C-alpha positions as CSV (number, residue, x, y, z in Angstrom):
1,M,-13.1,6.8,-6.9
2,P,-12.2,10.3,-5.9
3,E,-10.2,12.5,-8.3
4,P,-6.4,12.5,-7.7
5,R,-5.3,15.6,-5.8
6,Y,-1.5,15.1,-6.2
7,S,0.9,14.4,-9.0
8,K,2.0,10.8,-9.3
9,S,5.4,11.5,-7.8
10,E,3.9,13.5,-4.8
11,H,1.3,10.7,-4.2
12,A,4.1,8.1,-4.1
13,R,6.3,10.2,-1.9
14,R,3.6,10.8,0.6
15,G,2.5,7.2,0.6
16,K,6.0,5.8,1.2
17,D,6.7,8.4,3.9
18,I,3.6,7.6,5.9
19,Y,4.2,3.9,5.5
20,E,7.8,4.0,6.6
21,R,7.3,6.4,9.5
22,Q,3.9,5.4,10.9
23,I,2.6,2.1,9.6
24,A,5.5,-0.2,9.0
25,P,6.4,-0.6,12.7
26,L,2.8,-1.6,13.4
27,V,2.2,-4.1,10.5
28,E,5.6,-5.6,9.5
29,P,6.1,-8.1,12.3
30,S,3.1,-10.2,11.5
31,N,1.7,-9.3,8.1
32,R,4.3,-10.2,5.5
33,G,2.7,-10.5,2.1
34,Q,-0.5,-8.6,3.1
35,I,-1.5,-5.4,1.3
36,V,-1.8,-2.1,3.2
37,A,-4.1,0.6,1.7
38,I,-3.2,4.0,3.1
39,D,-5.1,7.3,2.9
40,I,-2.2,9.7,2.2
41,D,-4.1,12.6,3.6
42,S,-5.1,11.2,7.0
43,G,-2.7,8.3,7.5
44,E,-5.6,5.9,8.1
45,F,-5.1,2.4,6.7
46,E,-6.5,-1.1,6.2
47,V,-4.7,-4.4,5.8
48,A,-6.0,-7.3,3.7
49,D,-4.9,-10.3,1.6
50,K,-5.9,-8.4,-1.6
51,G,-5.4,-4.7,-2.5
52,L,-9.0,-4.4,-3.6
53,D,-10.3,-5.6,-0.3
54,A,-8.1,-3.2,1.7
55,A,-8.9,-0.3,-0.5
56,S,-12.7,-1.0,-0.4
57,R,-12.7,-1.1,3.4
58,L,-10.7,2.1,3.5
59,L,-13.1,3.8,1.1
60,G,-16.0,2.6,3.1
61,R,-14.7,4.6,6.1
62,K,-13.1,7.4,4.1
63,P,-15.0,7.9,0.8
64,E,-12.6,10.7,-0.3
65,A,-9.4,8.8,0.5
66,Q,-6.3,9.2,-1.7
67,I,-5.1,5.6,-1.6
68,W,-1.5,4.3,-1.8
69,C,-1.0,0.5,-1.5
70,V,2.1,-1.3,-0.2
71,K,2.8,-5.1,0.0
72,V,4.3,-5.7,3.5
73,G,7.9,-7.0,3.2
74,Y,8.2,-6.5,-0.6
75,P,9.4,-3.6,-2.8
76,A,6.2,-3.5,-4.9
77,V,2.6,-4.6,-4.8
78,H,2.7,-6.4,-8.1
79,R,5.4,-7.9,-10.3
80,F,5.4,-7.6,-14.1
81,G,7.3,-10.0,-16.3
82,P,9.2,-13.3,-15.6
83,R,10.6,-14.0,-12.2
84,V,14.3,-14.9,-12.1
85,R,15.1,-17.6,-9.6
86,R,18.7,-17.5,-8.5
87,G,20.7,-20.6,-7.6
88,R,18.4,-23.0,-9.5
89,Q,19.5,-24.8,-12.6
């Protein structure tokens, strides 16, 4: 893996900005639940069922990619802790 070139906050800011402005309109209609791996330097991306698959394909094309991952239609790629189900008893 390439060495990080940005602080964590700058990495996240760039990834979110590229996703929202350039990629979301292309992938959101038909890829809910898929993972998008984005090179935050070039804006190139890959979509796959698993983050590792998307990142591996992107690194195959761009070995120096600075990768940010997003799960289409969700606020985070992974969830930690229990899931609260509302409306069920």
